C-alpha positions in Angstrom: 12.3 -9.5 6.8 13.2 -7.7 3.0 11.1 -5.0 1.4 10.3 -4.6 -2.3 11.1 -1.1 -1.4 14.8 -1.3 -2.1 14.1 -2.7 -5.9 11.7 -2.4 -8.0 8.5 -3.8 -7.9 7.9 -5.4 -12.1 5.1 -7.5 -11.6 1.7 -6.2 -10.6 -1.2 -8.5 -9.7 -3.7 -9.0 -12.6 -6.2 -6.3 -11.3 -3.8 -3.8 -11.3 -5.6 -3.9 -15.2 -9.4 -4.4 -13.8 -9.7 -1.6 -11.9 -14.1 -2.7 -12.2 -16.2 -5.7 -12.1 -16.5 -7.1 -15.9 -20.1 -7.9 -15.5 -23.3 -7.5 -13.6 -24.6 -9.8 -11.2 -28.0 -9.7 -9.1 -26.9 -7.9 -5.5 -27.2 -10.8 -2.7 -27.0 -10.5 1.0 -23.0 -10.1 1.3 -24.0 -6.3 -1.1 -26.7 -4.8 0.8 -24.5 -3.1 2.7 -22.1 -0.4 2.0 -18.7 -1.6 3.8 -15.2 -2.2 2.1 -14.1 -3.8 5.7 -15.5 -7.0 6.7 -15.2 -9.1 10.0 -14.5 -12.8 9.6 -15.8 -15.0 12.7 -17.7 -18.5 13.7 -17.0 -21.8 12.4 -14.1 -22.9 15.1 -12.2 -19.4 14.8 -11.1 -18.2 18.5 -10.0 -15.3 16.4 -11.6 -12.7 13.9 -10.4 -12.6 10.6 -10.5 -9.7 8.0 -11.8 -9.1 4.5 -10.5 -5.7 2.7 -11.9 -4.6 -0.9 -8.8 -2.6 -2.4 -8.9 -0.6 -5.3 -5.8 -1.2 -7.0 -5.0 2.4 -8.3 -6.1 5.4 -6.9 -5.7 9.2 -7.0 -3.8 10.5 -3.3 -6.0 12.5 -2.9 -8.7 9.9 -2.5 -6.8 7.5 -0.9 -7.7 7.0 2.5 -8.1 4.3 5.9 -11.1 4.6 7.8 -9.9 3.7 11.7 -11.8 0.7 12.1 -9.3 -0.6 8.9 -6.4 0.5 11.1 -7.5 -1.5 13.8 -8.2 -4.3 11.9 -5.1 -4.2 10.3 -3.1 -4.0 13.8 -5.1 -6.7 15.3 -4.4 -9.4 12.2 -1.2 -11.5 12.5 -0.7 -11.9 8.9 -1.5 -10.1 5.5 -2.6 -11.9 2.5 -3.2 -10.8 -1.1 -3.9 -11.9 -4.1 -0.6 -12.9 -4.6 2.5 -12.6 -2.1 3.4 -9.3 -3.1 6.7 -9.1 -1.1 7.7 -12.2 -3.2 7.8 -10.6 -6.6 10.8 -8.1 -5.5 12.7 -11.0 -5.7 14.3 -10.7 -9.7 14.9 -14.4 -9.4 11.0 -14.9 -9.1 10.1 -12.0 -11.5 12.9 -13.1 -14.0 10.5 -16.7 -15.1 7.0 -15.2 -14.5 8.6 -12.1 -17.2 9.3 -14.7 -19.9 5.6 -16.1 -19.9 4.9 -12.1 -21.0 5.7 -12.7 -24.2 3.0 -13.7 -27.2 3.5 -17.4 -28.5 4.3 -18.3 -32.4 6.0 -15.3 -32.7 2.7 -12.9 -33.2 3.2 -9.6 -32.5 0.5 -6.4 -31.8 1.2 -4.8 -35.1 -0.5 -8.8 -35.7 -3.5 -7.8 -34.1 -3.9 -4.5 -34.7 -4.5 -1.7 -37.3 -1.9 0.4 -38.5 -4.2 3.4 -37.5 -4.3 1.3 -33.7 -0.6 0.6 -33.8 0.6 4.2 -33.8 -1.9 5.1 -31.5 -0.3 2.2 -29.0 2.6 3.3 -30.5 2.6 6.5 -29.6 1.4 5.9 -26.1 4.3 4.2 -24.9 6.8 6.2 -26.2 5.8 8.8 -24.4 6.1 6.9 -21.3 9.3 5.9 -22.2 9.1 2.6 -23.3 10.2 1.9 -27.2 7.8 -0.2 -29.0 10.9 -2.3 -30.3 10.8 -4.3 -26.7 7.3 -4.5 -26.3 5.7 -5.9 -29.7 5.9 -9.3 -28.8 4.4 -8.9 -25.1 0.6 -10.0 -24.7 -1.7 -6.9 -24.6 -3.2 -7.5 -21.2 -0.2 -7.4 -19.7 0.8 -4.3 -21.1 -2.1 -2.8 -19.7 -0.9 -4.4 -16.3 2.9 -2.2 -17.0 0.7 1.2 -17.8 -1.0 2.3 -14.5 -1.0 5.9 -15.3 -3.3 4.4 -18.3 -5.1 2.4 -15.7 -5.9 5.1 -13.7 -6.9 8.8 -15.6 -8.2 11.2 -13.8 -8.1 13.9 -16.1 -5.6 15.6 -14.4 -1.2 14.8 -13.9 -2.3 13.3 -10.0 0.2 11.0 -8.3 -1.5 7.8 -7.9 -1.5 5.4 -4.5 -1.8 1.6 -4.8 -3.9 -0.2 -1.6 -2.0 -3.3 -2.1 1.5 -1.7 -1.8 0.3 0.5 1.2 -0.8 -2.5 3.1 2.2 -4.2 2.4 4.3 -1.5 3.3 2.2 -0.9 7.0 2.9 -5.1 7.0 6.5 -4.8 7.0 6.9 -1.8 9.2 5.1 -4.1 11.6 7.0 -7.4 10.8 3.7 -9.2 10.1 4.2 -12.5 7.5 3.0 -11.6 4.3 1.0 -14.1 2.2 -1.0 -15.1 -1.3 -3.9 -16.3 -2.1 -2.3 -17.8 -5.5 0.5 -17.8 -7.2 1.8 -15.3 -9.6 2.3 -17.6 -12.3 -1.6 -18.7 -12.0 -1.6 -15.4 -12.8 0.6 -15.1 -15.3 -1.1 -18.0 -16.7 -4.7 -16.8 -17.7 -2.8 -13.9 -19.9 -3.5 -16.7 -22.1 -6.9 -17.7 -21.3 -8.2 -14.9 -23.7 -7.4 -14.4 -27.4 -4.8 -11.8 -28.1 -6.6 -10.2 -30.1 -9.6 -9.4 -27.5 -6.7 -8.7 -24.9 -5.4 -6.1 -28.1 -9.2 -4.2 -27.6 -8.8 -4.1 -24.1 -5.4 -2.0 -24.6 -6.7 0.0 -27.9 -9.6 0.9 -25.2 -7.4 2.0 -22.4 -4.5 3.7 -25.0 -7.3 6.1 -26.3 -9.4 6.0 -23.2 -10.5 9.9 -23.1 -13.0 12.4 -21.6 -14.8 12.4 -25.2 -15.5 8.5 -24.9 -16.4 8.5 -21.6 -13.2 7.0 -20.1 -12.3 10.0 -17.3 -15.9 9.6 -16.5 -16.2 6.0 -15.5 -13.3 6.2 -13.3 -14.2 8.8 -11.5 -17.7 7.6 -11.0 -16.1 4.1 -9.6 -13.6 6.1 -7.5 -17.0 7.8 -6.1 -18.7 4.6 -5.6 -15.6 2.8 -4.1 -14.8 6.3 -1.6 -19.0 5.5 -0.1 -17.6 2.0 0.2 -20.7 0.8 -2.4 -19.6 -2.7 -3.3 -22.6 -3.6 -5.2 -22.6 -0.1 -7.7 -19.1 -1.2 -8.3 -20.6 -4.9 -9.2 -23.0 -3.1 -11.4 -20.5 -1.3 -13.5 -20.9 -2.5 -16.8 -18.1 -3.0 -19.0 -18.3 -1.6 -22.5 -17.6 -4.6 -24.1 -19.3 -7.6 -23.6 -16.7 -9.9 -25.5 -14.6 -8.8 -22.5 -17.3 -9.8 -19.8 -18.2 -13.1 -21.4 -14.8 -14.1 -19.2 -16.3 -13.0 -15.9 -16.2 -16.6 -14.5 -12.5 -16.8 -15.4 -10.9 -13.7 -13.7 -13.8 -13.2 -11.2 -15.9 -16.0 -10.0 -13.7 -19.0 -10.1 -10.8 -17.3 -8.3 -13.3 -16.3 -5.6 -14.1 -20.0 -5.1 -10.8 -20.9 -5.6 -9.7 -18.6 -2.5 -12.7 -19.6 -0.4 -10.8 -23.1 1.3 -6.8 -21.3 1.2 -8.8 -18.6 3.5 -10.2 -20.7 5.7 -7.0 -22.9 6.0 -5.0 -19.4 6.1 -7.9 -18.2 9.2 -7.6 -21.3 11.0 -3.6 -21.3 12.1 -4.2 -17.3 12.8 -6.2 -14.4 12.6 -5.3 -13.2 8.8 -6.1 -9.5 7.1 -7.2 -10.6 3.8 -7.0 -7.8 1.0 -8.5 -8.2 -2.5 -9.7 -6.2 -5.2 -13.0 -4.5 -4.2 -14.7 -6.5 -7.4 -13.8 -9.7 -5.7 -16.2 -8.7 -2.3 -20.2 -8.4 -3.9 -22.6 -10.7 -5.4 -23.8 -14.1 -5.1 -20.9 -15.1 -6.2 -18.2 -12.4 -4.7 -15.9 -13.9 -1.9 -18.5 -12.3 1.3 -21.1 -14.5 0.3 -18.8 -17.5 -0.4 -17.8 -17.1 3.1 -20.9 -17.1 4.2 -22.4 -19.9 2.5 -19.0 -21.6 4.3 -20.9 -21.1 7.6 -18.7 -17.9 8.7 -20.5 -15.2 10.1 -19.2 -11.9 8.4 -20.0 -8.4 9.1 -19.9 -4.7 7.4 -17.2 -2.5 9.7 -17.1 1.0 8.7 
């Protein structure tokens, strides 16, 4: 089994750039219990499968895995992410996807931003060693996904950890099959479903995020909720931009619904450990409740 750690992992799942839910939902039965790990039984399953809510980037000092999570992971015979991360280590797969990262009709970032905003974005990425003449035609949300450092600002220079990459490493070491609930091509197509100007405002908000604007405080609040396994609290965090929140159905709800039949097929084949963003779990349209609605017995594990 090839390892993505033998080469750069250039493509990251869509929700590396959506660290908190985009709109509040009424808390349902699924989110009443504080837990990141859920056991899935019933509906003819001979062995349980498991669902785990990740935060895609977190400070190394805040990273944790409970004994129950390690046990569930060990019992699973397959690991499924939002997309097949192992496949993303193959440059023959990456190149066509990267070609889709360019904005259509020769649109550039300078067309979408004010001069002051453009200078801020330019300075930010050049500080990261990424010259703007390479980035000017890249879709703004894709640029956000390429900048985990900015998404994980904690006010201090701290190394960040990805739960997905850690689970991927564990799966490869245990020689477990790896799968995805949707394709990378589908995720890339979603970058065209949100107007470029809306994406550009997200990018500027990220780049300009600082303690005075509350960016660090919000990130730390989300991390604390995650460490407390409070998926209801995470589900209730509102983005400051209501225009972005209008795309909740596109980014969360519709994807949750599409995942359920795929998860059912996987679980019927073999016990599976599903690792998806924690923002997908809670609420009446979250994956936990949708599985319950489909007839499964879902139990929170600590």
